[in-house]
N, C-alpha and C positions, 0 to 999 in steps of 0.2 A: 117421198124418196128425193135424194139429192139430184140436181140436174148434172149432165153428161157435160165436162167441161172440154175434154179432148177425146176425139174418137179417131182411131188409126184403123183403118180399112184395107186389108188385102195390099199392104205395102211391100213393094219388092225394089231394091236397089242393087246396082250392078257397077263393077269397076272395067275400064279398058285395060286390058293388058297386050302384050305383044302377040299372045296366042288368041285374041278375042276377048269378048266380054266374059266376066265370071260373076254370078250372083251371090252376093254375101247376106242380103235379106230377103227371104223368099216367102211372100204372102202372110206378113205378120199383120195380126189384128188384136186390138185390145182398147179399152177406153179408161178414163180417169174422170171421176166426179169431183165436185167441189168439196174441199175439206177432207180428201181421202188420199192415203198414201198407198201407191201401187209399186210393189217391188218387182223388178225385172232381173232374174237371176240365171246363172249358167256359168260355165267355164269360160276362160278367157278364148276369144276368137268365135264366139257363138253368135255374134252380130248384136249385142247390147248396146254399145256405144255408137255403132253406125245408126241404129234405130234412133236413138236420143238425138243424134246430130241431125238427121232427117227432119226431125220436127222442128228444129231451129233453122232449116235450111242451110246447115253448115256442113254437111257431108261432102268429101271430096269425090264421091261417087255420084251416079245418075239415078234419080228416081224414075223409074220407067213404068209404074204400075201404082195403082192404089190412091187413096185419099188420106189426108191428115187434116182433119176438121177441129178448129178450135173456136169455140162459141159459134158453132154453125158455119164458119168460114174455111174454105178448103186452102190450107197453107200451100200447098203444091202448085197452086194457080197464081199465088201473089207474085207481085213483082218485087225485085230485090229492094227497093226503096220502102216498100210497105212492110216487108220482113224486118228490115233494120229498125223501122220505128216500133215493131212490135218486141224484138229481142231487148231484154233488160227492163222494159215498161210492163208488159203483160206476162211474158215469158222469160224466166231468168234460168241460168244454169250455174250450178257449182261444178267446176272442172276436176279432174282427177288428182292434178298435182298443183297445189297452189303456189309453189314456188316459180314454176314455169308460167303460170296464168298471170301473175302480177308483174308490172313493169318495174324492173329494177332500178330504173333512174328517176321514177316520181314517187313523192311521198304516198302513204296509205290514203291520209285525207285528200290529197289532189286526186287520187284515182276514184274513189268513192263520188267525190264532188263532180267529176266529169259525168258520170252517169245521170245524177240528179239534175244538173244543169242541161244536159240533152233532153231528157224526158220530161222534165217537170218545169222548164223555163225559169229555174232559180238563179239568182245572182251568185256571185262567188261567196259572198258572207253568207247568205242563206243556205247554200250548198254545203259549205264547210261545217256549219252548225248542225245541219241534218246528218252529215257524216259521223260527227261525234256522238249524235244522239243514237245512230245505229250501232256504233261500236259498243255503246254502253248496253243497248237492248241485247246484243249478243254475248255478254258479259266479260267484256274486256275491262280491266281496271286501268285508271288513269287515261281514259280515253281521249282527253285533250292532248296529251304528250304523244300517245301512241300515233295519233292521226299525223302528227309531224315527222314521223320515223318513216324509214325505208324497209322494204320487205325482208332484207338481209338481217335486219335488226332485231326481227320477230321469231319466236320459236314456231315450228310446224303447227302446233295446235292453234296458236294466235293467227297465224297466216290462214288457216283454215276457216277460222272466224271471221276474218276480215273479208274472205270470199263470200261468206254467207250474208254478212252485213251488205255488201254490194249487191248481192243477188236480190235482197230484199228491200233495198233502199227506195224502191218505186212501187211497193206493195204488189207484186205480180200475183196474177191469178194462178200461174202455174209455175212450179219449180222443179227443175230436174237436177238430181244430184248424182254425179257419176262418181262412184266409189268415194264418198266424201270422208271416210275414216281409214283409207288406206295410208300405211306407214306411219300412224299415230299410235302411240301406246294406249294401252286399255282403259286407263284412266281419262284420258282426254277423248278417247272414242266415245265413252260412255256420256261425258259432258257434251259433245257434239250431237249425239243422237237425242239426248234430253232436250236440248236446245232446238233442234228441228221438230220434235213433236210438239214443244211449247209454242213455236211460232205458227205452226199449222193450225193449232186452235185459236190462237189469237188473231190470225189473219184469214182463216177459212180458206188457206191456199190447197190447191191439188199438188200433189208431189209424186213424182216419178222418181224412184229410188234404184239406181243401177249397181248392182253388187254381185259378187260370188259369196259373200260371207252370210250364212244362213242364220247366224246368231243375229246379225243386224237385222234381218228379215223379222225374226220372231219378236225383235224389240220395237220396231217402228211400224210395220206393214199392216195394212187392211185387207189387201188382196195381193195374190203372187202370180206373176207370169213366168213360166219356166221357158228358157229358150234352149235350143240345141241346133247347131249347124244353119243358124238363119231362120229357124222356124220356132213356132210357139207348140210346145209338146204337151203343157199341162198349164191350166189356169184354174184357180179356187181362192176362196177366202182362207188367210192365213191359219187360222185354227183348224179348218177342214184339210189343208195341205199336210200339215204337220201330224194330224191325227190319222188321215187316211190318205197317203200318198199312192197315186195308182199306176203312174208311168214308171216303167224300169229305170229310166234315167233320174227321176225324181228320187226314187227309193234309194239309188245308188248315191246321190248326193246327201240324203238325209242319213244314210248308214255311215258315213264318213265323219260325223260329228259325234264326239264324245258325249256320253250321257252320265250326268252326275249320280244317278240313282242305280247305274248298271256297271257291274265288273265285266269287261271284255278282254281277252288276251290280245286281239289284233282288230282294229278298226277296219270298217268296209272300205272297198276301194272299187273304181270302175276301170277296167283294163283299157289299154289303148288310149287314144287322144282324139280330140276334136278333128274330123276331117279339114284339109285345107279347100278353099272354094272350088278350085279347078279339079279336084279330085273326089267329089261327092260320090258316095255310092249309090247304085241304083236301089230303087225300093226305099224302104224305111232309112232314112239317114243314120238312125242310131243301131241298125242291125249288126254291124261288125263288133259292137261291143256289149250287145244285149246278151243277158244269160238266158231268156226264153224266147229268142228268135226262131222263126220257123219258116218253111219254104216261101210262104206268102210275103213275108216280112222283106225277103232278098229280091223279090220280083215286082211287087206292087207298092205304091206310095199311100200310105194311109191319110185320110182326111181327119181333121179335127171334129170331134163329136161331143154333144152335151149328155153327160151320164148322171147329172143331178143338178139341183138347184145351185146355179153359178159355178159348176165344176165342169169344165172341159177337158178333153185328153185326145192326143194324137197316137193311136195305137190299136193294132189289130186284137190284141189279146187284153181286152178291159176285163 
């Protein structure tokens, strides 16, 4: 059995507003093993990105409960300096929009080199050579020339590859990819996903894939964590989740995907939208949109329960 690389336990994150505190991540727990890809899925506003930023200590909110253990050390108790040394070296992140994540006034090689010099103690020449090598690894042609270009001179797909090269330049043990294929055409999406799978095998990196695209999940994930309104509502191995979805929210997400072997007049959908944090419903957070909700769902909050090997669900009507 692979060692647990990351363990998130009962994580709660809140934000201060004019009306007081609102909780956006409420008791999230999951783990990531070495060489494993865990997909965290759900609609926009369900707490996926806040959870991932909390791991790196970058959330603008306040972590007021829970533990985030990386290699046995609780990141929530680390000082800012310790976390800075960890970021980029042992835990890296591919942010959602590469154009806004890259500095427009520095060359690609300069930006990758900075990470390598900071964490590996390399000189400028060594760092630049390593930058070119990483650009080659992620499949960028003419890497020597690209390293001397600026972000605006590259396509969206190439900028995303640059972000991956930067994230992997120090061989991190954990990679967090926040919507890494958003706004890319399907051909480039496929190339990026294939690249991530290849690098996971090569470096035995644990990966957290933040996405709302279940096609991406089916392509790369080993295990899936489904989030709704700041909570984990279902967790299962990827094959089990697609074959036997149990939570009504998971079923709704999967029913909205076109099936190549089925002819349907209309795709499924989930009525309503994710509630905003300061207006969370009483009881089960999903009950206003749930087709099978009963009185207990409207008054009581379900806990997450084990229903099979590696399969967990938060629902009264299993």
